[in-house]
GUDOGU-778720 format. One record per atom (N, C-alpha, C): atom name; x negated, z negated, y; residue number from 0; residue in one letter. Coordinates in nm, 4 decimals, padded with zeros to 6 digits. Each point is the difference from the previous one (the first is absolute). Layout:
BEGIN
<r site="CA" u="X" w="Z" v="Y" pos="NUM" code="A"/>
...
***
This chain:
BEGIN
<r site="N" u="-03.9612" w="-02.2515" v="05.1615" pos="0" code="M"/>
<r site="CA" u="00.0990" w="-00.0556" v="-00.0680" pos="0" code="M"/>
<r site="C" u="00.1202" w="00.0430" v="-00.1166" pos="0" code="M"/>
<r site="N" u="-00.0184" w="-00.0239" v="-00.1112" pos="1" code="N"/>
<r site="CA" u="00.0651" w="00.1015" v="-00.0951" pos="1" code="N"/>
<r site="C" u="00.0899" w="-00.0215" v="-00.0313" pos="1" code="N"/>
<r site="N" u="00.1625" w="-00.0304" v="00.0908" pos="2" code="V"/>
<r site="CA" u="00.0711" w="-00.0626" v="-00.0417" pos="2" code="V"/>
<r site="C" u="00.1461" w="00.0838" v="00.0118" pos="2" code="V"/>
<r site="N" u="00.0598" w="-00.0830" v="-00.0465" pos="3" code="T"/>
<r site="CA" u="00.1882" w="00.1430" v="00.1037" pos="3" code="T"/>
<r site="C" u="00.0425" w="-00.1145" v="-00.0227" pos="3" code="T"/>
<r site="N" u="00.1159" w="00.0014" v="00.1568" pos="4" code="L"/>
<r site="CA" u="00.1087" w="-00.0605" v="-00.0006" pos="4" code="L"/>
<r site="C" u="00.1306" w="00.0646" v="-00.0426" pos="4" code="L"/>
<r site="N" u="00.0389" w="-00.1359" v="-00.0184" pos="5" code="R"/>
<r site="CA" u="00.1701" w="00.0208" v="-00.0868" pos="5" code="R"/>
<r site="C" u="00.1139" w="-00.1118" v="00.0450" pos="5" code="R"/>
<r site="N" u="00.0769" w="00.0123" v="-00.0036" pos="6" code="R"/>
<r site="CA" u="00.1607" w="-00.1204" v="-00.0063" pos="6" code="R"/>
<r site="C" u="-00.0560" w="-00.1087" v="-00.1203" pos="6" code="R"/>
<r site="N" u="-00.0452" w="-00.1334" v="00.0433" pos="7" code="L"/>
<r site="CA" u="00.0138" w="-00.1790" v="-00.0403" pos="7" code="L"/>
<r site="C" u="00.1366" w="00.0553" v="-00.1276" pos="7" code="L"/>
<r site="N" u="-00.0047" w="-00.0724" v="-00.0346" pos="8" code="T"/>
<r site="CA" u="00.1276" w="00.0730" v="-00.1235" pos="8" code="T"/>
<r site="C" u="00.0180" w="-00.2203" v="-00.0641" pos="8" code="T"/>
<r site="N" u="00.0602" w="-00.0383" v="-00.0934" pos="9" code="L"/>
<r site="CA" u="-00.0115" w="-00.1132" v="-00.0275" pos="9" code="L"/>
<r site="C" u="-00.0301" w="-00.0275" v="-00.1140" pos="9" code="L"/>
<r site="N" u="-00.1099" w="00.1307" v="-00.0819" pos="10" code="S"/>
<r site="CA" u="-00.0111" w="-00.0271" v="-00.1146" pos="10" code="S"/>
<r site="C" u="-00.1644" w="-00.0030" v="00.0555" pos="10" code="S"/>
<r site="N" u="-00.0864" w="00.0301" v="00.1428" pos="11" code="D"/>
<r site="CA" u="-00.0604" w="-00.0404" v="00.0046" pos="11" code="D"/>
<r site="C" u="-00.0813" w="-00.1478" v="00.1091" pos="11" code="D"/>
<r site="N" u="00.1303" w="-00.0515" v="-00.0826" pos="12" code="L"/>
<r site="CA" u="-00.0260" w="-00.1876" v="00.0588" pos="12" code="L"/>
<r site="C" u="-00.1133" w="-00.0903" v="-00.0640" pos="12" code="L"/>
<r site="N" u="-00.0189" w="00.0572" v="-00.1513" pos="13" code="D"/>
<r site="CA" u="-00.0949" w="-00.0976" v="00.0044" pos="13" code="D"/>
<r site="C" u="-00.1531" w="00.0052" v="-00.0151" pos="13" code="D"/>
<r site="N" u="-00.0169" w="00.1310" v="00.0333" pos="14" code="D"/>
<r site="CA" u="-00.1547" w="00.0670" v="00.0979" pos="14" code="D"/>
<r site="C" u="00.0075" w="-00.0650" v="00.1563" pos="14" code="D"/>
<r site="N" u="00.1318" w="-00.0411" v="00.0208" pos="15" code="V"/>
<r site="CA" u="00.0213" w="-00.0340" v="00.1808" pos="15" code="V"/>
<r site="C" u="-00.0184" w="-00.0468" v="-00.0052" pos="15" code="V"/>
<r site="N" u="00.0500" w="-00.1161" v="-00.1031" pos="16" code="E"/>
<r site="CA" u="-00.0002" w="-00.1530" v="00.0476" pos="16" code="E"/>
<r site="C" u="-00.2114" w="-00.0425" v="-00.0689" pos="16" code="E"/>
<r site="N" u="-00.0187" w="00.0772" v="-00.0907" pos="17" code="R"/>
<r site="CA" u="-00.1521" w="-00.0249" v="-00.0273" pos="17" code="R"/>
<r site="C" u="-00.0690" w="00.0177" v="00.1459" pos="17" code="R"/>
<r site="N" u="-00.0323" w="00.0966" v="00.0705" pos="18" code="I"/>
<r site="CA" u="-00.0727" w="00.0119" v="00.1517" pos="18" code="I"/>
<r site="C" u="00.0106" w="-00.1025" v="00.1282" pos="18" code="I"/>
<r site="N" u="00.1552" w="00.0153" v="-00.0897" pos="19" code="E"/>
<r site="CA" u="00.0546" w="-00.1367" v="00.1109" pos="19" code="E"/>
<r site="C" u="-00.0608" w="-00.1719" v="00.0895" pos="19" code="E"/>
<r site="N" u="-00.0107" w="00.0139" v="-00.1604" pos="20" code="R"/>
<r site="CA" u="-00.0664" w="-00.1023" v="-00.0845" pos="20" code="R"/>
<r site="C" u="-00.1104" w="-00.0384" v="00.0588" pos="20" code="R"/>
<r site="N" u="-00.1086" w="00.1369" v="00.0232" pos="21" code="A"/>
<r site="CA" u="-00.0900" w="00.0453" v="-00.0132" pos="21" code="A"/>
<r site="C" u="-00.0428" w="-00.0370" v="00.1469" pos="21" code="A"/>
<r site="N" u="00.0598" w="00.0605" v="00.0872" pos="22" code="S"/>
<r site="CA" u="00.0117" w="00.0422" v="00.1744" pos="22" code="S"/>
<r site="C" u="00.0657" w="-00.1008" v="00.0606" pos="22" code="S"/>
<r site="N" u="00.0768" w="-00.1540" v="-00.0635" pos="23" code="Y"/>
<r site="CA" u="00.0538" w="-00.0701" v="00.0986" pos="23" code="Y"/>
<r site="C" u="00.0337" w="-00.1487" v="00.0037" pos="23" code="Y"/>
<r site="N" u="-00.0670" w="-00.0885" v="00.0220" pos="24" code="P"/>
<r site="CA" u="00.0481" w="-00.1398" v="-00.0376" pos="24" code="P"/>
<r site="C" u="00.0622" w="00.0040" v="-00.0310" pos="24" code="P"/>
<r site="N" u="00.1064" w="00.0073" v="00.0346" pos="25" code="T"/>
<r site="CA" u="00.2288" w="-00.0607" v="-00.0254" pos="25" code="T"/>
<r site="C" u="00.0242" w="00.1605" v="00.0030" pos="25" code="T"/>
<r site="N" u="-00.0210" w="00.0886" v="-00.1040" pos="26" code="P"/>
<r site="CA" u="00.0699" w="00.0951" v="-00.0132" pos="26" code="P"/>
<r site="C" u="00.1705" w="-00.0445" v="-00.0376" pos="26" code="P"/>
<r site="N" u="00.0550" w="00.1326" v="00.0005" pos="27" code="W"/>
<r site="CA" u="00.1349" w="00.0442" v="-00.0066" pos="27" code="W"/>
<r site="C" u="00.0284" w="00.0221" v="-00.1619" pos="27" code="W"/>
<r site="N" u="00.1330" w="-00.0792" v="00.0378" pos="28" code="S"/>
<r site="CA" u="00.0143" w="-00.0389" v="-00.1918" pos="28" code="S"/>
<r site="C" u="00.0060" w="00.1625" v="-00.0166" pos="28" code="S"/>
<r site="N" u="00.0715" w="-00.0185" v="-00.1655" pos="29" code="R"/>
<r site="CA" u="00.0683" w="00.1922" v="-00.0234" pos="29" code="R"/>
<r site="C" u="00.0962" w="-00.0281" v="00.0461" pos="29" code="R"/>
<r site="N" u="00.1217" w="-00.0838" v="-00.0251" pos="30" code="S"/>
<r site="CA" u="00.1380" w="00.0711" v="00.1195" pos="30" code="S"/>
<r site="C" u="-00.0122" w="-00.0031" v="00.1262" pos="30" code="S"/>
<r site="N" u="-00.0736" w="-00.0582" v="00.0845" pos="31" code="M"/>
<r site="CA" u="-00.0185" w="00.0189" v="00.1590" pos="31" code="M"/>
<r site="C" u="-00.0985" w="00.1749" v="-00.0683" pos="31" code="M"/>
<r site="N" u="-00.0468" w="00.0480" v="-00.0866" pos="32" code="F"/>
<r site="CA" u="-00.0126" w="00.1502" v="00.0346" pos="32" code="F"/>
<r site="C" u="00.1218" w="00.1099" v="-00.0620" pos="32" code="F"/>
<r site="N" u="00.0522" w="-00.0635" v="-00.0465" pos="33" code="A"/>
<r site="CA" u="00.1273" w="00.0985" v="-00.0938" pos="33" code="A"/>
<r site="C" u="00.1058" w="-00.0477" v="00.0637" pos="33" code="A"/>
<r site="N" u="00.0474" w="-00.0781" v="00.1208" pos="34" code="G"/>
<r site="CA" u="00.0854" w="00.0019" v="00.0956" pos="34" code="G"/>
<r site="C" u="-00.0669" w="00.0925" v="00.1017" pos="34" code="G"/>
<r site="N" u="-00.1759" w="00.0017" v="00.0271" pos="35" code="E"/>
<r site="CA" u="00.0155" w="00.1332" v="00.1466" pos="35" code="E"/>
<r site="C" u="00.1090" w="00.0815" v="-00.0738" pos="35" code="E"/>
<r site="N" u="-00.1060" w="00.0415" v="-00.1381" pos="36" code="L"/>
<r site="CA" u="00.0278" w="00.1477" v="-00.0687" pos="36" code="L"/>
<r site="C" u="00.2015" w="00.0869" v="-00.0317" pos="36" code="L"/>
<r site="N" u="00.0556" w="-00.1555" v="00.0151" pos="37" code="A"/>
<r site="CA" u="00.1264" w="00.0163" v="-00.0132" pos="37" code="A"/>
<r site="C" u="00.0771" w="00.0240" v="00.2187" pos="37" code="A"/>
<r site="N" u="-00.1004" w="00.0017" v="00.0516" pos="38" code="K"/>
<r site="CA" u="00.0862" w="-00.0034" v="00.1583" pos="38" code="K"/>
<r site="C" u="00.0045" w="00.1440" v="00.0595" pos="38" code="K"/>
<r site="N" u="00.0862" w="00.0684" v="00.0341" pos="39" code="P"/>
<r site="CA" u="-00.0291" w="00.1571" v="00.0241" pos="39" code="P"/>
<r site="C" u="-00.0558" w="00.0260" v="00.1440" pos="39" code="P"/>
<r site="N" u="-00.0581" w="-00.1142" v="00.0129" pos="40" code="S"/>
<r site="CA" u="00.0095" w="-00.0357" v="00.1287" pos="40" code="S"/>
<r site="C" u="-00.2047" w="00.0061" v="00.0098" pos="40" code="S"/>
<r site="N" u="-00.0423" w="-00.0159" v="-00.1372" pos="41" code="S"/>
<r site="CA" u="-00.1149" w="-00.0207" v="-00.0671" pos="41" code="S"/>
<r site="C" u="-00.0781" w="00.1286" v="-00.0193" pos="41" code="S"/>
<r site="N" u="-00.1322" w="00.0014" v="00.0505" pos="42" code="L"/>
<r site="CA" u="-00.0230" w="00.1661" v="-00.1039" pos="42" code="L"/>
<r site="C" u="-00.1885" w="-00.0650" v="-00.0617" pos="42" code="L"/>
<r site="N" u="00.0070" w="-00.0207" v="-00.0736" pos="43" code="S"/>
<r site="CA" u="-00.1031" w="-00.0202" v="-00.1036" pos="43" code="S"/>
<r site="C" u="-00.0996" w="00.0714" v="-00.0515" pos="43" code="S"/>
<r site="N" u="-00.1062" w="00.0249" v="-00.0164" pos="44" code="L"/>
<r site="CA" u="-00.0734" w="00.1035" v="00.0004" pos="44" code="L"/>
<r site="C" u="-00.0922" w="-00.0581" v="-00.1421" pos="44" code="L"/>
<r site="N" u="-00.1286" w="00.0796" v="-00.1251" pos="45" code="A"/>
<r site="CA" u="-00.0580" w="-00.0372" v="-00.0542" pos="45" code="A"/>
<r site="C" u="-00.1122" w="00.0512" v="00.0427" pos="45" code="A"/>
<r site="N" u="-00.1091" w="-00.0215" v="-00.0608" pos="46" code="A"/>
<r site="CA" u="-00.1314" w="00.1205" v="-00.0318" pos="46" code="A"/>
<r site="C" u="-00.0782" w="-00.0197" v="-00.0874" pos="46" code="A"/>
<r site="N" u="00.0455" w="00.1247" v="-00.0470" pos="47" code="V"/>
<r site="CA" u="-00.0887" w="-00.0161" v="-00.1890" pos="47" code="V"/>
<r site="C" u="-00.1260" w="00.0737" v="00.0281" pos="47" code="V"/>
<r site="N" u="-00.0333" w="-00.0723" v="-00.1616" pos="48" code="A"/>
<r site="CA" u="-00.1167" w="00.0531" v="-00.0180" pos="48" code="A"/>
<r site="C" u="-00.0400" w="00.1667" v="-00.0943" pos="48" code="A"/>
<r site="N" u="-00.0304" w="00.0350" v="00.0379" pos="49" code="A"/>
<r site="CA" u="-00.0173" w="00.1348" v="-00.0999" pos="49" code="A"/>
<r site="C" u="00.0079" w="-00.0532" v="-00.2015" pos="49" code="A"/>
<r site="N" u="-00.0101" w="-00.1304" v="00.0072" pos="50" code="T"/>
<r site="CA" u="-00.0412" w="-00.0075" v="-00.1262" pos="50" code="T"/>
<r site="C" u="00.1776" w="-00.0997" v="-00.0273" pos="50" code="T"/>
<r site="N" u="00.1142" w="00.0374" v="00.0979" pos="51" code="G"/>
<r site="CA" u="00.1366" w="-00.0982" v="-00.0149" pos="51" code="G"/>
<r site="C" u="-00.0255" w="-00.1239" v="00.0374" pos="51" code="G"/>
<r site="N" u="-00.1549" w="-00.0735" v="00.0200" pos="52" code="E"/>
<r site="CA" u="00.0567" w="-00.0847" v="00.0818" pos="52" code="E"/>
<r site="C" u="00.0461" w="-00.0632" v="00.1498" pos="52" code="E"/>
<r site="N" u="00.1026" w="-00.1004" v="-00.0097" pos="53" code="L"/>
<r site="CA" u="00.0205" w="-00.0267" v="00.1861" pos="53" code="L"/>
<r site="C" u="-00.0759" w="-00.0831" v="00.0248" pos="53" code="L"/>
<r site="N" u="-00.0984" w="00.0315" v="00.1361" pos="54" code="V"/>
<r site="CA" u="-00.1077" w="00.0026" v="00.0286" pos="54" code="V"/>
<r site="C" u="-00.0039" w="-00.0426" v="00.1680" pos="54" code="V"/>
<r site="N" u="00.1634" w="00.0019" v="00.0361" pos="55" code="G"/>
<r site="CA" u="00.0030" w="-00.0365" v="00.1604" pos="55" code="G"/>
<r site="C" u="00.1666" w="-00.0052" v="00.0057" pos="55" code="G"/>
<r site="N" u="00.0966" w="-00.0923" v="00.1390" pos="56" code="Y"/>
<r site="CA" u="00.1207" w="00.0329" v="-00.0394" pos="56" code="Y"/>
<r site="C" u="00.0245" w="-00.0111" v="00.1177" pos="56" code="Y"/>
<r site="N" u="00.0724" w="00.0053" v="00.0950" pos="57" code="L"/>
<r site="CA" u="00.1076" w="-00.0040" v="00.1094" pos="57" code="L"/>
<r site="C" u="00.1408" w="-00.0158" v="00.0358" pos="57" code="L"/>
<r site="N" u="00.0791" w="-00.1195" v="00.0328" pos="58" code="V"/>
<r site="CA" u="00.0630" w="-00.0354" v="-00.0043" pos="58" code="V"/>
<r site="C" u="00.1080" w="00.0345" v="00.2180" pos="58" code="V"/>
<r site="N" u="00.0652" w="00.1023" v="00.0097" pos="59" code="L"/>
<r site="CA" u="00.0138" w="-00.0381" v="00.1368" pos="59" code="L"/>
<r site="C" u="00.1603" w="00.0003" v="00.0537" pos="59" code="L"/>
<r site="N" u="00.0409" w="-00.0472" v="00.1207" pos="60" code="S"/>
<r site="CA" u="00.1756" w="-00.0362" v="-00.0389" pos="60" code="S"/>
<r site="C" u="00.0367" w="00.0288" v="00.1389" pos="60" code="S"/>
<r site="N" u="00.0514" w="00.0722" v="00.0126" pos="61" code="R"/>
<r site="CA" u="00.0840" w="00.0070" v="00.1606" pos="61" code="R"/>
<r site="C" u="00.0655" w="-00.0471" v="00.0873" pos="61" code="R"/>
<r site="N" u="00.0188" w="-00.0898" v="00.1066" pos="62" code="Y"/>
<r site="CA" u="00.0703" w="-00.0592" v="00.0175" pos="62" code="Y"/>
<r site="C" u="00.0572" w="00.0919" v="00.1842" pos="62" code="Y"/>
<r site="N" u="00.0998" w="00.0230" v="-00.0474" pos="63" code="V"/>
<r site="CA" u="00.1023" w="00.1072" v="00.1420" pos="63" code="V"/>
<r site="C" u="-00.0941" w="00.0970" v="-00.0013" pos="63" code="V"/>
<r site="N" u="-00.1044" w="00.0654" v="00.0958" pos="64" code="D"/>
<r site="CA" u="-00.0810" w="00.1061" v="00.0473" pos="64" code="D"/>
<r site="C" u="-00.1567" w="00.0286" v="-00.1192" pos="64" code="D"/>
<r site="N" u="-00.0208" w="-00.1141" v="00.0141" pos="65" code="A"/>
<r site="CA" u="-00.1580" w="-00.0803" v="-00.0378" pos="65" code="A"/>
<r site="C" u="-00.0120" w="-00.0316" v="-00.1221" pos="65" code="A"/>
<r site="N" u="-00.1158" w="00.1048" v="-00.0727" pos="66" code="W"/>
<r site="CA" u="-00.0357" w="-00.0936" v="-00.1367" pos="66" code="W"/>
<r site="C" u="-00.0966" w="-00.1009" v="-00.0247" pos="66" code="W"/>
<r site="N" u="00.0082" w="-00.0987" v="-00.0474" pos="67" code="H"/>
<r site="CA" u="-00.1157" w="-00.1213" v="-00.0210" pos="67" code="H"/>
<r site="C" u="-00.0639" w="00.0188" v="-00.1285" pos="67" code="H"/>
<r site="N" u="-00.1101" w="-00.0373" v="-00.0167" pos="68" code="V"/>
<r site="CA" u="-00.0846" w="-00.0621" v="-00.1010" pos="68" code="V"/>
<r site="C" u="00.0220" w="-00.0796" v="-00.0819" pos="68" code="V"/>
<r site="N" u="00.0623" w="00.0016" v="-00.0760" pos="69" code="M"/>
<r site="CA" u="00.0340" w="-00.1490" v="-00.0225" pos="69" code="M"/>
<r site="C" u="-00.0744" w="-00.0001" v="-00.1364" pos="69" code="M"/>
<r site="N" u="-00.0901" w="00.0313" v="-00.0917" pos="70" code="N"/>
<r site="CA" u="-00.1215" w="00.0016" v="-00.0931" pos="70" code="N"/>
<r site="C" u="-00.0870" w="00.1287" v="00.0025" pos="70" code="N"/>
<r site="N" u="-00.1351" w="-00.0627" v="-00.0256" pos="71" code="L"/>
<r site="CA" u="-00.0845" w="00.1413" v="-00.0187" pos="71" code="L"/>
<r site="C" u="-00.1062" w="-00.0990" v="-00.0230" pos="71" code="L"/>
<r site="N" u="-00.0289" w="00.0923" v="-00.1348" pos="72" code="A"/>
<r site="CA" u="-00.1640" w="-00.0276" v="-00.1213" pos="72" code="A"/>
<r site="C" u="-00.0312" w="00.0663" v="-00.0484" pos="72" code="A"/>
<r site="N" u="-00.1565" w="-00.0100" v="-00.0511" pos="73" code="V"/>
<r site="CA" u="-00.0669" w="00.1445" v="-00.0434" pos="73" code="V"/>
<r site="C" u="-00.0557" w="-00.1308" v="-00.1710" pos="73" code="V"/>
<r site="N" u="00.0253" w="00.0503" v="-00.1167" pos="74" code="D"/>
<r site="CA" u="-00.1303" w="-00.1444" v="-00.0695" pos="74" code="D"/>
<r site="C" u="-00.1559" w="00.0811" v="00.0933" pos="74" code="D"/>
<r site="N" u="-00.0132" w="-00.1530" v="-00.0158" pos="75" code="P"/>
<r site="CA" u="-00.1929" w="-00.0056" v="00.0497" pos="75" code="P"/>
<r site="C" u="-00.0779" w="00.0776" v="-00.0356" pos="75" code="P"/>
<r site="N" u="00.0366" w="00.0384" v="-00.1937" pos="76" code="A"/>
<r site="CA" u="-00.0886" w="00.1381" v="-00.0123" pos="76" code="A"/>
<r site="C" u="-00.0287" w="00.0846" v="00.0556" pos="76" code="A"/>
<r site="N" u="00.1437" w="00.0858" v="00.0652" pos="77" code="W"/>
<r site="CA" u="00.0124" w="00.1286" v="00.0722" pos="77" code="W"/>
<r site="C" u="00.0057" w="-00.0648" v="00.1555" pos="77" code="W"/>
<r site="N" u="00.0089" w="-00.0977" v="00.0403" pos="78" code="R"/>
<r site="CA" u="-00.0362" w="00.0315" v="00.1663" pos="78" code="R"/>
<r site="C" u="-00.1388" w="00.0690" v="00.0941" pos="78" code="R"/>
<r site="N" u="00.0232" w="00.0323" v="00.0570" pos="79" code="R"/>
<r site="CA" u="-00.1021" w="00.0507" v="00.1239" pos="79" code="R"/>
<r site="C" u="00.0246" w="00.1305" v="-00.0378" pos="79" code="R"/>
<r site="N" u="00.1008" w="00.0465" v="00.0179" pos="80" code="Q"/>
<r site="CA" u="00.0245" w="00.1417" v="-00.0578" pos="80" code="Q"/>
<r site="C" u="00.0336" w="00.0473" v="00.0265" pos="80" code="Q"/>
<r site="N" u="00.1099" w="-00.0141" v="00.1539" pos="81" code="G"/>
<r site="CA" u="00.0602" w="00.0604" v="00.0223" pos="81" code="G"/>
<r site="C" u="00.1378" w="00.0278" v="-00.0104" pos="81" code="G"/>
<r site="N" u="00.0487" w="-00.0994" v="-00.1743" pos="82" code="I"/>
<r site="CA" u="00.1715" w="-00.0103" v="-00.0113" pos="82" code="I"/>
<r site="C" u="00.1128" w="-00.0324" v="00.0625" pos="82" code="I"/>
<r site="N" u="-00.0251" w="-00.1074" v="00.0220" pos="83" code="A"/>
<r site="CA" u="00.0427" w="-00.0448" v="00.1059" pos="83" code="A"/>
<r site="C" u="00.0545" w="00.0572" v="00.1408" pos="83" code="A"/>
<r site="N" u="-00.0908" w="00.0479" v="00.0331" pos="84" code="S"/>
<r site="CA" u="00.0506" w="00.1552" v="00.1717" pos="84" code="S"/>
<r site="C" u="00.0536" w="00.0856" v="-00.0748" pos="84" code="S"/>
<r site="N" u="-00.0414" w="00.0565" v="-00.0799" pos="85" code="A"/>
<r site="CA" u="00.0555" w="00.1056" v="-00.0771" pos="85" code="A"/>
<r site="C" u="00.1645" w="-00.0486" v="00.0001" pos="85" code="A"/>
<r site="N" u="00.0547" w="-00.1749" v="-00.0605" pos="86" code="M"/>
<r site="CA" u="00.1151" w="-00.0037" v="-00.0594" pos="86" code="M"/>
<r site="C" u="00.0593" w="-00.0259" v="00.1889" pos="86" code="M"/>
<r site="N" u="-00.0434" w="-00.0449" v="00.0404" pos="87" code="L"/>
<r site="CA" u="00.0277" w="00.0128" v="00.1688" pos="87" code="L"/>
<r site="C" u="00.0483" w="00.0187" v="00.0777" pos="87" code="L"/>
<r site="N" u="-00.0870" w="00.1781" v="00.0001" pos="88" code="E"/>
<r site="CA" u="-00.0811" w="00.1604" v="00.0073" pos="88" code="E"/>
<r site="C" u="00.2581" w="00.0518" v="-00.0283" pos="88" code="E"/>
<r site="N" u="-00.0341" w="-00.0335" v="-00.0981" pos="89" code="Q"/>
<r site="CA" u="00.1062" w="00.0388" v="-00.1011" pos="89" code="Q"/>
<r site="C" u="00.1299" w="00.0027" v="00.0926" pos="89" code="Q"/>
***
């Protein structure tokens, strides 16, 4: 796995939408992602390849004292390389 992790930003949403559509039959809308990014109780991570390409993302939300995985996806071409696991272990 040759990716780095960083916080997801609004400027990532084009890539997030592309991966989301390739990953789920009922994808989240752009506004759903923007809403999660705006919440102070959320934490969102981006997995970025050495080329700068966003290849995965994780959206977590905290309710009371527990974190909940709201959304997690990896670009189909980058799957089975431990990227999702790496994001969850952060």
